[in-house]
C-alpha positions as YAML, in Angstrom:
chain: A
units: angstrom
residues:
- id: 1
  name: UNK
  ca: [136.09, 79.55, 195.27]
- id: 2
  name: UNK
  ca: [139.75, 81.54, 195.20]
- id: 3
  name: UNK
  ca: [140.35, 84.65, 194.06]
- id: 4
  name: UNK
  ca: [142.46, 83.30, 191.74]
- id: 5
  name: UNK
  ca: [139.71, 80.94, 190.17]
- id: 6
  name: UNK
  ca: [137.57, 83.96, 189.93]
- id: 7
  name: UNK
  ca: [139.95, 86.31, 188.29]
- id: 8
  name: UNK
  ca: [142.52, 84.45, 186.75]
- id: 9
  name: UNK
  ca: [144.98, 87.28, 185.57]
- id: 10
  name: UNK
  ca: [145.76, 88.24, 189.41]
- id: 11
  name: UNK
  ca: [148.20, 86.24, 191.37]
- id: 12
  name: UNK
  ca: [147.62, 85.11, 194.80]
- id: 13
  name: UNK
  ca: [149.38, 88.16, 196.10]
- id: 14
  name: UNK
  ca: [146.74, 90.41, 193.83]
- id: 15
  name: UNK
  ca: [149.21, 91.39, 191.07]
- id: 16
  name: UNK
  ca: [148.20, 91.54, 187.66]
- id: 17
  name: UNK
  ca: [149.64, 88.63, 185.54]
- id: 18
  name: UNK
  ca: [149.16, 86.71, 182.10]
- id: 19
  name: UNK
  ca: [147.68, 83.82, 182.51]
- id: 20
  name: UNK
  ca: [149.98, 80.77, 181.85]
- id: 21
  name: UNK
  ca: [147.78, 78.55, 179.06]
- id: 22
  name: UNK
  ca: [150.73, 75.97, 178.25]
- id: 23
  name: UNK
  ca: [148.96, 73.21, 180.04]
- id: 24
  name: UNK
  ca: [145.32, 73.85, 178.20]
- id: 25
  name: UNK
  ca: [144.43, 71.70, 175.14]
- id: 26
  name: UNK
  ca: [144.55, 73.04, 171.93]
- id: 27
  name: UNK
  ca: [140.61, 73.43, 170.29]
- id: 28
  name: UNK
  ca: [138.98, 75.43, 167.92]
- id: 29
  name: UNK
  ca: [137.91, 78.65, 169.47]
- id: 30
  name: UNK
  ca: [135.08, 81.07, 168.01]
- id: 31
  name: UNK
  ca: [133.58, 84.15, 169.73]
- id: 32
  name: UNK
  ca: [131.09, 86.65, 168.26]
- id: 33
  name: UNK
  ca: [130.45, 90.04, 169.17]
- id: 34
  name: UNK
  ca: [128.05, 93.14, 168.41]
- id: 35
  name: UNK
  ca: [128.56, 96.65, 168.48]
- id: 36
  name: UNK
  ca: [125.31, 98.96, 168.10]
- id: 37
  name: UNK
  ca: [126.03, 102.10, 166.43]
- id: 38
  name: UNK
  ca: [122.88, 104.82, 166.57]
- id: 39
  name: UNK
  ca: [122.81, 108.01, 164.22]
- id: 40
  name: UNK
  ca: [120.46, 110.15, 162.57]
- id: 41
  name: UNK
  ca: [118.02, 109.51, 159.84]
- id: 42
  name: UNK
  ca: [120.23, 111.70, 157.66]
- id: 43
  name: UNK
  ca: [123.75, 110.18, 158.91]
- id: 44
  name: UNK
  ca: [122.00, 106.76, 158.22]
- id: 45
  name: UNK
  ca: [120.67, 107.73, 154.66]
- id: 46
  name: UNK
  ca: [124.03, 108.98, 153.90]
- id: 47
  name: UNK
  ca: [126.04, 105.80, 155.42]
- id: 48
  name: UNK
  ca: [123.76, 102.97, 153.44]
- id: 49
  name: UNK
  ca: [123.49, 105.18, 150.62]
- id: 50
  name: UNK
  ca: [126.99, 105.34, 150.07]
- id: 51
  name: UNK
  ca: [127.21, 108.86, 149.85]
- id: 52
  name: UNK
  ca: [129.54, 110.40, 152.69]
- id: 53
  name: UNK
  ca: [132.56, 112.77, 152.00]
- id: 54
  name: UNK
  ca: [135.01, 110.10, 153.24]
- id: 55
  name: UNK
  ca: [134.27, 107.38, 151.02]
- id: 56
  name: UNK
  ca: [133.18, 104.06, 151.30]
- id: 57
  name: UNK
  ca: [132.51, 104.09, 155.29]
- id: 58
  name: UNK
  ca: [131.40, 100.20, 155.01]
- id: 59
  name: UNK
  ca: [134.16, 98.87, 153.65]
- id: 60
  name: UNK
  ca: [136.67, 101.30, 156.24]
- id: 61
  name: UNK
  ca: [134.90, 99.68, 159.05]
- id: 62
  name: UNK
  ca: [135.24, 95.91, 157.89]
- id: 63
  name: UNK
  ca: [138.89, 96.49, 157.43]
- id: 64
  name: UNK
  ca: [139.65, 98.72, 160.35]
- id: 65
  name: UNK
  ca: [137.86, 95.92, 162.71]
- id: 66
  name: UNK
  ca: [139.35, 93.04, 161.03]
- id: 67
  name: UNK
  ca: [142.96, 94.94, 161.55]
- id: 68
  name: UNK
  ca: [142.26, 95.57, 165.20]
- id: 69
  name: UNK
  ca: [141.29, 92.01, 166.19]
- id: 70
  name: UNK
  ca: [144.88, 91.07, 164.83]
- id: 71
  name: UNK
  ca: [146.44, 93.67, 167.07]
- id: 72
  name: UNK
  ca: [144.61, 92.87, 170.41]
- id: 73
  name: UNK
  ca: [147.55, 91.49, 171.94]
- id: 74
  name: UNK
  ca: [149.05, 94.70, 171.58]
- id: 75
  name: UNK
  ca: [146.24, 97.05, 173.13]
- id: 76
  name: UNK
  ca: [144.86, 94.74, 175.90]
- id: 77
  name: UNK
  ca: [147.61, 94.15, 178.37]
- id: 78
  name: UNK
  ca: [147.21, 90.67, 179.32]
- id: 79
  name: UNK
  ca: [145.82, 89.31, 176.23]
- id: 80
  name: UNK
  ca: [147.87, 86.51, 174.42]
- id: 81
  name: UNK
  ca: [149.07, 86.79, 170.91]
- id: 82
  name: UNK
  ca: [146.67, 84.44, 168.58]
- id: 83
  name: UNK
  ca: [147.08, 82.77, 165.34]
- id: 84
  name: UNK
  ca: [143.77, 84.10, 164.35]
- id: 85
  name: UNK
  ca: [142.32, 82.11, 161.36]
- id: 86
  name: UNK
  ca: [139.59, 83.80, 160.51]
- id: 87
  name: UNK
  ca: [137.82, 86.89, 161.08]
- id: 88
  name: UNK
  ca: [134.19, 87.75, 159.37]
- id: 89
  name: UNK
  ca: [133.06, 91.23, 160.08]
- id: 90
  name: UNK
  ca: [129.55, 92.62, 158.82]
- id: 91
  name: UNK
  ca: [127.65, 95.87, 159.24]
- id: 92
  name: UNK
  ca: [123.71, 95.82, 158.61]
- id: 93
  name: UNK
  ca: [121.51, 98.35, 158.78]
- id: 94
  name: UNK
  ca: [119.31, 98.71, 161.82]
- id: 95
  name: UNK
  ca: [116.10, 101.01, 162.12]
- id: 96
  name: UNK
  ca: [118.24, 103.33, 164.60]
- id: 97
  name: UNK
  ca: [121.59, 103.06, 162.46]
- id: 98
  name: UNK
  ca: [123.89, 100.02, 162.35]
- id: 99
  name: UNK
  ca: [124.90, 96.68, 163.87]
- id: 100
  name: UNK
  ca: [128.41, 95.55, 163.49]
- id: 101
  name: UNK
  ca: [129.28, 92.10, 164.23]
- id: 102
  name: UNK
  ca: [132.58, 90.02, 164.23]
- id: 103
  name: UNK
  ca: [133.21, 86.23, 164.27]
- id: 104
  name: UNK
  ca: [136.75, 85.35, 165.41]
- id: 105
  name: UNK
  ca: [138.05, 81.80, 165.33]
- id: 106
  name: UNK
  ca: [141.69, 80.26, 165.92]
- id: 107
  name: UNK
  ca: [142.71, 76.68, 166.82]
- id: 108
  name: UNK
  ca: [144.67, 77.64, 170.13]
- id: 109
  name: UNK
  ca: [144.87, 77.08, 173.90]
- id: 110
  name: UNK
  ca: [142.82, 80.62, 174.80]
- id: 111
  name: UNK
  ca: [139.75, 81.94, 173.34]
- id: 112
  name: UNK
  ca: [139.19, 84.80, 170.84]
- id: 113
  name: UNK
  ca: [136.76, 87.09, 173.16]
- id: 114
  name: UNK
  ca: [138.84, 89.88, 173.36]
- id: 115
  name: UNK
  ca: [139.64, 89.48, 169.42]
- id: 116
  name: UNK
  ca: [136.11, 89.77, 168.42]
- id: 117
  name: UNK
  ca: [135.22, 92.85, 171.11]
- id: 118
  name: UNK
  ca: [137.88, 94.40, 170.13]
- id: 119
  name: UNK
  ca: [136.89, 94.24, 166.15]
- id: 120
  name: UNK
  ca: [133.39, 95.52, 166.59]
- id: 121
  name: UNK
  ca: [134.84, 98.47, 168.97]
- id: 122
  name: UNK
  ca: [137.21, 99.73, 166.80]
- id: 123
  name: UNK
  ca: [134.64, 99.36, 163.81]
- id: 124
  name: UNK
  ca: [132.41, 101.26, 165.69]
- id: 125
  name: UNK
  ca: [135.17, 104.03, 166.62]
- id: 126
  name: UNK
  ca: [135.97, 103.99, 162.38]
- id: 127
  name: UNK
  ca: [132.29, 104.56, 161.87]
- id: 128
  name: UNK
  ca: [131.97, 107.34, 163.94]
- id: 129
  name: UNK
  ca: [134.91, 108.76, 162.06]
- id: 130
  name: UNK
  ca: [133.42, 108.26, 159.33]
- id: 131
  name: UNK
  ca: [130.12, 110.18, 159.69]
- id: 132
  name: UNK
  ca: [131.69, 112.65, 162.15]
- id: 133
  name: UNK
  ca: [131.52, 115.31, 159.56]
- id: 134
  name: UNK
  ca: [127.84, 115.24, 158.82]
- id: 135
  name: UNK
  ca: [126.94, 114.03, 162.72]
- id: 136
  name: UNK
  ca: [128.91, 114.26, 165.75]
- id: 137
  name: UNK
  ca: [126.05, 112.86, 168.34]
- id: 138
  name: UNK
  ca: [126.39, 109.28, 166.78]
- id: 139
  name: UNK
  ca: [126.28, 106.93, 169.68]
- id: 140
  name: UNK
  ca: [128.26, 103.80, 170.35]
- id: 141
  name: UNK
  ca: [126.69, 101.10, 172.37]
- id: 142
  name: UNK
  ca: [125.87, 98.60, 173.51]
- id: 143
  name: UNK
  ca: [129.10, 96.47, 172.68]
- id: 144
  name: UNK
  ca: [128.71, 92.90, 174.09]
- id: 145
  name: UNK
  ca: [129.89, 89.22, 173.52]
- id: 146
  name: UNK
  ca: [127.09, 87.22, 171.82]
- id: 147
  name: UNK
  ca: [128.41, 83.94, 171.58]
- id: 148
  name: UNK
  ca: [131.96, 81.81, 172.34]
- id: 149
  name: UNK
  ca: [132.74, 78.43, 172.25]
- id: 150
  name: UNK
  ca: [135.91, 76.10, 172.68]
- id: 151
  name: UNK
  ca: [137.88, 75.32, 175.36]
- id: 152
  name: UNK
  ca: [137.10, 73.67, 178.65]
- id: 153
  name: UNK
  ca: [134.12, 75.88, 179.57]
- id: 154
  name: UNK
  ca: [132.49, 75.10, 176.22]
- id: 155
  name: UNK
  ca: [130.05, 77.29, 174.53]
- id: 156
  name: UNK
  ca: [128.22, 80.15, 176.14]
- id: 157
  name: UNK
  ca: [125.42, 82.24, 174.44]
- id: 158
  name: UNK
  ca: [124.32, 85.67, 175.43]
...
Protein backbone atom coordinates (compact mmCIF):
# COMPACT_ATOMS: atom_id res chain seq x y z
CA UNK A 1 0.00 0.00 0.00
CA UNK A 2 1.45 3.38 -0.99
CA UNK A 3 1.86 6.18 1.52
CA UNK A 4 -0.68 8.18 -0.51
CA UNK A 5 -3.29 5.43 -0.05
CA UNK A 6 -2.51 5.35 3.66
CA UNK A 7 -2.43 9.13 4.11
CA UNK A 8 -4.30 10.84 1.27
CA UNK A 9 -3.51 14.29 2.67
CA UNK A 10 0.14 13.78 1.72
CA UNK A 11 1.48 14.23 -1.80
CA UNK A 12 3.91 11.63 -3.21
CA UNK A 13 6.69 13.97 -1.99
CA UNK A 14 5.24 13.94 1.55
CA UNK A 15 3.81 17.46 1.43
CA UNK A 16 0.44 18.31 2.96
CA UNK A 17 -2.34 18.84 0.44
CA UNK A 18 -6.11 18.96 0.23
CA UNK A 19 -7.47 15.73 -1.25
CA UNK A 20 -9.13 16.05 -4.65
CA UNK A 21 -12.69 14.74 -4.20
CA UNK A 22 -14.02 15.92 -7.57
CA UNK A 23 -14.23 12.37 -8.95
CA UNK A 24 -16.10 10.99 -5.93
CA UNK A 25 -19.83 10.50 -6.15
CA UNK A 26 -22.25 12.56 -4.12
CA UNK A 27 -23.78 10.37 -1.41
CA UNK A 28 -25.59 10.91 1.86
CA UNK A 29 -22.97 10.98 4.59
CA UNK A 30 -23.57 10.88 8.32
CA UNK A 31 -21.16 10.95 11.26
CA UNK A 32 -21.78 10.71 14.99
CA UNK A 33 -19.19 11.73 17.59
CA UNK A 34 -19.17 12.08 21.36
CA UNK A 35 -17.29 13.93 24.07
CA UNK A 36 -17.36 12.93 27.72
CA UNK A 37 -17.07 15.67 30.33
CA UNK A 38 -16.35 14.69 33.95
CA UNK A 39 -17.13 16.94 36.92
CA UNK A 40 -17.83 16.80 40.63
CA UNK A 41 -21.31 16.28 42.10
CA UNK A 42 -21.84 19.96 42.97
CA UNK A 43 -21.08 21.07 39.41
CA UNK A 44 -23.21 18.25 37.98
CA UNK A 45 -26.17 19.30 40.14
CA UNK A 46 -25.80 22.96 39.15
CA UNK A 47 -25.47 22.13 35.45
CA UNK A 48 -28.47 19.85 35.20
CA UNK A 49 -30.47 21.81 37.77
CA UNK A 50 -30.07 24.86 35.51
CA UNK A 51 -28.57 26.76 38.42
CA UNK A 52 -25.37 28.19 36.96
CA UNK A 53 -24.24 31.81 37.34
CA UNK A 54 -23.68 32.07 33.56
CA UNK A 55 -27.17 30.88 32.64
CA UNK A 56 -28.42 28.06 30.41
CA UNK A 57 -25.24 26.08 29.81
CA UNK A 58 -26.96 23.29 27.92
CA UNK A 59 -28.36 25.70 25.32
CA UNK A 60 -24.95 27.37 25.01
CA UNK A 61 -23.28 23.97 24.49
CA UNK A 62 -25.74 22.97 21.77
CA UNK A 63 -25.41 26.29 19.92
CA UNK A 64 -21.61 26.34 20.17
CA UNK A 65 -21.41 22.79 18.84
CA UNK A 66 -23.64 23.63 15.87
CA UNK A 67 -21.68 26.78 15.10
CA UNK A 68 -18.38 24.89 15.31
CA UNK A 69 -19.52 22.13 12.96
CA UNK A 70 -20.45 24.74 10.37
CA UNK A 71 -16.97 26.32 10.59
CA UNK A 72 -14.85 23.18 10.64
CA UNK A 73 -13.13 23.91 7.33
CA UNK A 74 -11.95 27.25 8.77
CA UNK A 75 -10.38 25.48 11.77
CA UNK A 76 -8.92 22.28 10.30
CA UNK A 77 -6.51 23.22 7.49
CA UNK A 78 -7.20 20.40 4.99
CA UNK A 79 -10.96 19.98 5.50
CA UNK A 80 -13.30 20.71 2.63
CA UNK A 81 -16.09 23.22 3.24
CA UNK A 82 -19.31 21.22 3.19
CA UNK A 83 -22.99 22.04 2.81
CA UNK A 84 -24.24 20.59 6.08
CA UNK A 85 -27.80 19.35 5.83
CA UNK A 86 -28.44 18.75 9.53
CA UNK A 87 -26.75 18.81 12.92
CA UNK A 88 -28.31 17.24 15.99
CA UNK A 89 -26.50 17.96 19.26
CA UNK A 90 -27.52 16.38 22.56
CA UNK A 91 -26.22 16.81 26.08
CA UNK A 92 -27.06 13.92 28.41
CA UNK A 93 -26.42 13.42 32.11
CA UNK A 94 -23.97 10.69 33.03
CA UNK A 95 -23.06 9.43 36.47
CA UNK A 96 -19.88 11.53 36.56
CA UNK A 97 -20.79 14.43 34.32
CA UNK A 98 -22.15 14.85 30.80
CA UNK A 99 -22.02 13.21 27.40
CA UNK A 100 -22.23 15.46 24.36
CA UNK A 101 -23.14 13.83 21.05
CA UNK A 102 -23.38 15.34 17.60
CA UNK A 103 -24.86 13.76 14.49
CA UNK A 104 -23.96 15.63 11.31
CA UNK A 105 -25.24 14.85 7.83
CA UNK A 106 -24.67 16.08 4.31
CA UNK A 107 -25.07 15.02 0.70
CA UNK A 108 -21.56 15.40 -0.61
CA UNK A 109 -18.33 13.99 -1.95
CA UNK A 110 -16.59 13.68 1.43
CA UNK A 111 -17.62 12.74 4.93
CA UNK A 112 -18.57 14.81 7.95
CA UNK A 113 -16.48 13.06 10.61
CA UNK A 114 -14.41 16.17 11.28
CA UNK A 115 -17.56 18.28 11.60
CA UNK A 116 -19.03 15.91 14.18
CA UNK A 117 -15.75 15.74 16.12
CA UNK A 118 -15.34 19.53 16.01
CA UNK A 119 -18.91 19.99 17.22
CA UNK A 120 -18.48 17.84 20.33
CA UNK A 121 -15.04 19.28 21.08
CA UNK A 122 -16.23 22.87 21.01
CA UNK A 123 -19.38 21.84 22.87
CA UNK A 124 -17.20 20.34 25.63
CA UNK A 125 -15.02 23.45 25.78
CA UNK A 126 -18.15 25.59 26.05
CA UNK A 127 -19.45 23.42 28.87
CA UNK A 128 -16.11 23.90 30.66
CA UNK A 129 -16.38 27.66 30.16
CA UNK A 130 -19.91 27.67 31.57
CA UNK A 131 -18.96 25.80 34.77
CA UNK A 132 -15.36 26.88 35.41
CA UNK A 133 -16.55 29.47 37.91
CA UNK A 134 -17.61 26.69 40.27
CA UNK A 135 -15.10 23.99 39.28
CA UNK A 136 -11.74 24.31 37.56
CA UNK A 137 -11.05 20.56 37.68
CA UNK A 138 -13.55 19.55 34.99
CA UNK A 139 -12.04 17.00 32.61
CA UNK A 140 -12.79 16.58 28.92
CA UNK A 141 -12.38 13.25 27.18
CA UNK A 142 -12.50 10.94 25.56
CA UNK A 143 -13.59 12.61 22.34
CA UNK A 144 -14.23 10.07 19.64
CA UNK A 145 -16.05 9.13 16.47
CA UNK A 146 -18.85 6.64 17.11
CA UNK A 147 -20.16 6.01 13.60
CA UNK A 148 -19.85 7.16 10.02
CA UNK A 149 -21.73 6.13 6.92
CA UNK A 150 -21.81 6.97 3.25
CA UNK A 151 -19.20 7.11 0.56
CA UNK A 152 -16.97 4.44 -0.92
CA UNK A 153 -15.79 3.07 2.44
CA UNK A 154 -19.36 2.47 3.62
CA UNK A 155 -20.36 2.27 7.26
CA UNK A 156 -17.93 2.21 10.17
CA UNK A 157 -19.05 1.82 13.75
CA UNK A 158 -17.08 1.84 17.00
